[in-house]
Each structure stands twice: as C-alpha cells, then as structure tokens.
C-alpha positions, 0 to 999 in steps of 0.5 A: 466863099460864095458859089461862082456863077453857073456855067451854062452849056445847056439852054432852055431851048436845047431842053425843049428841043430834046423833049420834042425829039424824044417824044416824036421818036419814042411815041412813033416807035413800034414799041413805044418808049420815053427816056427817064430823064423827063420824069424830073420836073420839080414835082418829079424830083420831089417824088423821087426824093420821097421814093428814096425814103421808102422802106422798099427802096434800098439803093440810096441807103445801101450806097450811103452805107458804102460811102460812109464806110469808105469816103476816107479811103477814097480821099486818101487813094485819089488825093483829088484836087477837083471833085466833079459830080455828074447828075448832082441834084442836091449833092446830099450823099456827096457831102460824105466825100466832101467831109472826108476830103475836108478832113484830109485837106487838099481838095480845092474845087467842087464841080456839080453838073446837072440839067436843072438850073434851080437845083444847082443854084440851091445846092451850090449856094448851100455847099459854098456856105457849108464848105467855106474853103472850097471853090464851087463851080456849078455846070448846067449840062447833060452828062451824056453830051457835055463831058467835054465841058468838064474843067481840066487840070489837077488830079480829078475825081469824077463821081457818078452815083445812084446807079444812074448808069443803069438807066443807059442801054448797053450801047449807050453805056459804052458811048458814055464810058468812052466819052468819060475816058476821053474827058479825063487824063491818065491818072484821073479817077472815076467813082461809079455807083451801081445797083447789083444783081440780086433776087427779083423779090428785093428789086421789084418792090423797090420800083413798085412800092406799096404806097404807090409813090413810084406809080405817081412818079412814073405817070409824071412823065405824061404830065410833063409832056402835057404841060410842055408840049400841050398834049392831052394824055390822061395820066389816070388812064395808065397803070404803073408796071415794073417788070424784071427782065432776067435775060438782060438783068434789068428792071423795066418801068412801063405805063400800061393803057387801061383802055383804047385811046388816042393822044394828041401831041405835037403834030401827032395822033398817037393811038394806044390799044387797051393793055398797050405799054409805054416803056419809061425806064430801064434800070440795069443791075450789074455783077462785079465782073461785068462792071470791071469789063465795061470799065476796062473796055473804056480805058479804066482800071478798077482799083477798089470795089466795095459793097454794103454789108448785104451786097445790095449795091456796089461802088467802084473806084477806077483810074484812067489809064 
C-alpha cells in the first residue's frame, strides 16, 4: 500500500510568519530568547540525528530500551486502531510500536504529524512500503497548533516521544496537554516520553558533548535566521552554553556573545554586549509524581509508567477520562 497524499495544514507562509514573529519577540525581549523549533532545517536535523548517537546523549537510547521492552504491552493494553505520532521526524523508534501492533493485529492507520514536508514524504513512503497492510496518512502541522486536525474515530493512541514535551515551558505544557485532551475522546490513549530528573553530571554532558556537535546544533539557529531573514549573525562569535537550573529542574541551552556586536535582522538592529546570552532551549526533566499530576490536571489517568533499567527516562501510558 502506498502512503496517502500529505494533508497540509501548515503552509510555508505560516512557517515564515511564525519565524518572523518569534525572532522579533525573542530578540527584543529584555532577556533574549529563541524557540528551539528553529534549529531544525535539514542541517539541524542531521546534527540532531548525530547527537542521538553520541555517547553522552542517553535519552534516545534509554527511551528505545523502554519501548523495546514494553511495545507489546502497549499494543495489548490500548488495542488501538489508529496510531498518531506528534513530531514524527523519521518515526524510527515508532517502528517498535508498529512491529508490536502488526504482530497483535488490529491497527489500521498510522498518522505521523510533523512540520517538515520533506521528512514526512520520506518517512510515510518508507513506512507504507514496510507495513503494506497499514494505511499511512501524513499530516503537515505544528503539534502546538493543529491538534484539532487529528483524525477522529476508532480507538486512538497518540504518541509523543523523545522528551520533546520538556521543551515547553510549564504554562505551555498546561495548554498543550489541555488541547491534547480536547482533541481526544474518553478512552483514547496518550503515550508520553519524558526525561527524568537525575544527577546533573549525567544531564549536562548530554547537552554539551565533547565533540562539539551540540554546539554546532545550537549555533545552527543563527544560520537559519541568516538564511531565511537576511540577518547578519556571525555564528562563530557565539559560544555554546549548557546550564542546569536546579530550581526549575531543567537544562537551558544558550548562545553567549564573545564580543560586543550589533546584528541586523528584519527591520531591527539588535545589540549584544560581550558575555550576553541568548536562550535557545529549555529542556525540563520530570519526576513521576509530577508527570502524573500534570496529566491528571489535563484530564488523563496514568495506566502505566515504565523506565529503562537505569531510571534515566520515563514512558507514561495514560488514558483520556
């Protein structure tokens, strides 16, 4: 079976407008910031794939271990007819679930949602070829804005992996989980991957690797802005910083100006003092009780919570009530 034509709810002009709005808001703020989603052009995606293979970067390996151990349990518990993946990318880890559902039988449709047309075209074609009995419906959309576009009907399992929910600030998580619950019906399922709180000596190197791959990934956001908005950032003039915030229990990635400079972007001139930092990512780490509380507030009941043997990463299966 071939993949169905992509359903596009996020046009290129929407992406361009969002970038302009974020850059204007973030670079004119008193404490400058940019959202992490702008890392991910084709080069940024390649760099992130490289990061996931680094010895310091444990989340991908730990989450894969959990899924490999419990994919059959997830298929049996949910009995899902439709599997929806948010921020799907290559859907590599999701194949563990697809394999388990294929063995069990009953899954009819796979719906990956991602902002990248090229990523979806590649992944949906490959999955349709590898799982010939499966209907594959790719959706081009932003999971923070297009949850109302998810297909309805049948028992659904929504999968949100990779700890990506940690990139949302607490108020944004509340809004996202509430919108997720609104998009689902009673009895539908959510599978959520979350990085767990642990010793910062384990966390920080995952965001500041010895080979400098994460540093290049971090600076890539400046290259994206240069290319898309005609800005004149000098990426080499910014150094990569990864800091653990024990009060919020999250890690922040920042870019620190190594010298005073003025940057032209849009109709702005943005001044940086030497040592001034631009926050590019927050990655929250979670405790099991906190995950259950946030899901409970949004209208979900936790059915199962699993971790890898080292307790580095958690996967929660919750049901809409």
